[in-house]
C-alpha positions as CSV (number, residue, x, y, z in Angstrom):
1,M,0.0,0.0,0.0
2,T,1.6,3.3,-1.1
3,F,0.5,6.8,-0.2
4,E,1.8,8.8,-3.2
5,P,0.2,12.1,-2.3
6,A,1.7,12.0,1.2
7,R,5.1,11.0,-0.3
8,S,4.8,13.9,-2.8
9,A,4.0,16.4,0.0
10,I,6.9,15.1,2.1
11,R,9.3,15.4,-0.9
12,F,8.1,18.8,-1.7
13,C,8.7,20.0,1.9
14,A,12.1,18.3,2.0
15,L,13.1,19.8,-1.3
16,H,11.9,23.2,-0.3
17,F,13.8,23.1,2.9
18,A,17.0,21.8,1.2
19,W,16.7,24.3,-1.6
20,S,15.9,27.4,0.3
21,G,17.5,26.4,3.6
22,S,14.4,27.5,5.5
23,P,11.2,25.6,6.6
24,A,8.0,25.7,4.7
25,P,6.4,29.2,4.2
26,G,4.5,30.5,7.2
27,G,6.6,28.9,9.8
28,F,5.7,26.1,12.3
29,W,2.6,27.6,13.8
30,A,1.1,28.5,10.5
31,N,1.6,24.9,9.2
32,L,0.6,23.2,12.4
33,P,-3.2,22.8,11.6
34,A,-2.4,21.4,8.1
35,G,0.2,19.0,9.5
36,T,-2.0,17.8,12.3
37,S,-4.9,17.3,9.8
38,V,-2.8,15.2,7.4
39,T,-1.3,13.2,10.3
40,L,-4.7,12.4,11.8
41,F,-6.1,11.6,8.4
42,V,-3.3,9.1,7.6
43,A,-3.4,7.6,11.0
44,G,-7.2,7.1,10.9
45,L,-7.0,5.6,7.4
46,L,-4.2,3.2,8.5
47,A,-6.2,2.3,11.7
48,M,-9.1,1.3,9.5
49,L,-7.3,-0.5,6.7
50,L,-4.4,-2.3,8.4
51,P,-6.4,-4.4,10.8
52,A,-8.7,-5.6,7.9
53,A,-5.8,-6.4,5.7
54,L,-3.9,-8.1,8.6
55,G,-7.0,-10.2,9.4
56,C,-7.4,-11.2,5.8
57,V,-3.7,-12.3,5.6
58,R,-3.8,-14.2,8.9
59,R,-6.9,-16.1,7.9
60,G,-5.6,-16.8,4.4
61,W,-8.4,-14.8,2.7
62,F,-6.1,-13.3,0.1
63,D,-8.9,-12.8,-2.3
64,L,-10.6,-10.3,0.1
65,L,-7.5,-8.1,0.2
66,T,-8.8,-6.5,-3.0
67,A,-11.9,-5.2,-1.1
68,V,-9.8,-3.5,1.7
69,P,-9.1,-0.3,-0.3
70,G,-12.8,0.1,-0.9
71,M,-13.6,0.2,2.8
72,P,-13.6,4.0,3.1
73,V,-16.3,4.2,0.4
74,Y,-18.3,1.5,2.1
75,F,-18.1,3.3,5.5
76,L,-19.0,6.6,3.8
77,L,-22.1,5.0,2.3
78,I,-23.1,3.4,5.7
79,S,-22.6,6.9,7.3
80,L,-24.8,8.5,4.7
81,A,-27.6,5.9,5.2
82,A,-27.4,6.4,9.0
83,W,-27.6,10.2,8.7
84,S,-30.5,9.8,6.2
85,G,-32.3,7.5,8.7
86,L,-31.8,10.0,11.5
87,Y,-33.1,12.8,9.3
88,E,-36.2,10.8,8.4
89,L,-36.7,10.0,12.1
90,V,-36.6,13.7,13.1
91,R,-38.5,14.9,10.1
92,A,-41.3,12.2,9.9
93,P,-41.2,10.0,13.1
94,N,-44.3,8.1,12.1
95,R,-43.2,7.2,8.6
96,W,-41.2,4.0,8.2
97,N,-39.5,2.8,5.0
98,K,-40.0,-1.0,4.9
99,T,-39.1,-3.5,2.3
100,E,-41.9,-5.9,1.3
101,H,-40.7,-9.4,1.7
102,G,-42.3,-12.7,0.3
103,L,-42.8,-11.5,-3.2
104,A,-40.2,-13.7,-4.9
105,R,-41.1,-16.9,-6.7
106,T,-38.9,-18.8,-4.4
107,S,-40.5,-17.3,-1.3
108,R,-41.5,-19.7,1.6
109,T,-44.7,-17.8,2.2
110,G,-46.4,-19.8,-0.4
111,A,-47.7,-16.9,-2.5
112,L,-46.9,-18.7,-5.7
113,R,-47.4,-22.4,-4.9
114,P,-47.1,-24.8,-7.7
115,Q,-50.4,-26.7,-8.3
């Protein structure tokens, strides 16, 4: 797993420092929020992806390793669904979106029994 944007940013800062002999423009305190944000984002991403990848490797589920990079998108969609449900709960508490079950031909309810 490579983090090319992070590497590019680190290279840019290192080259800027080496070339000009001074730290990034603005000084330490001006860059502290951005540096903290990037550090927390990368740490959170690694805390989410590494345990899943490690679990797949330890159990021998190498085919599931391809799904690990998609986990942030999956969690984003779950988060959107949860916020949507909370919004509907506040906006219309007596309304409930339900899925109708038992309409398939293979349903156990017997709606379409062979004769």
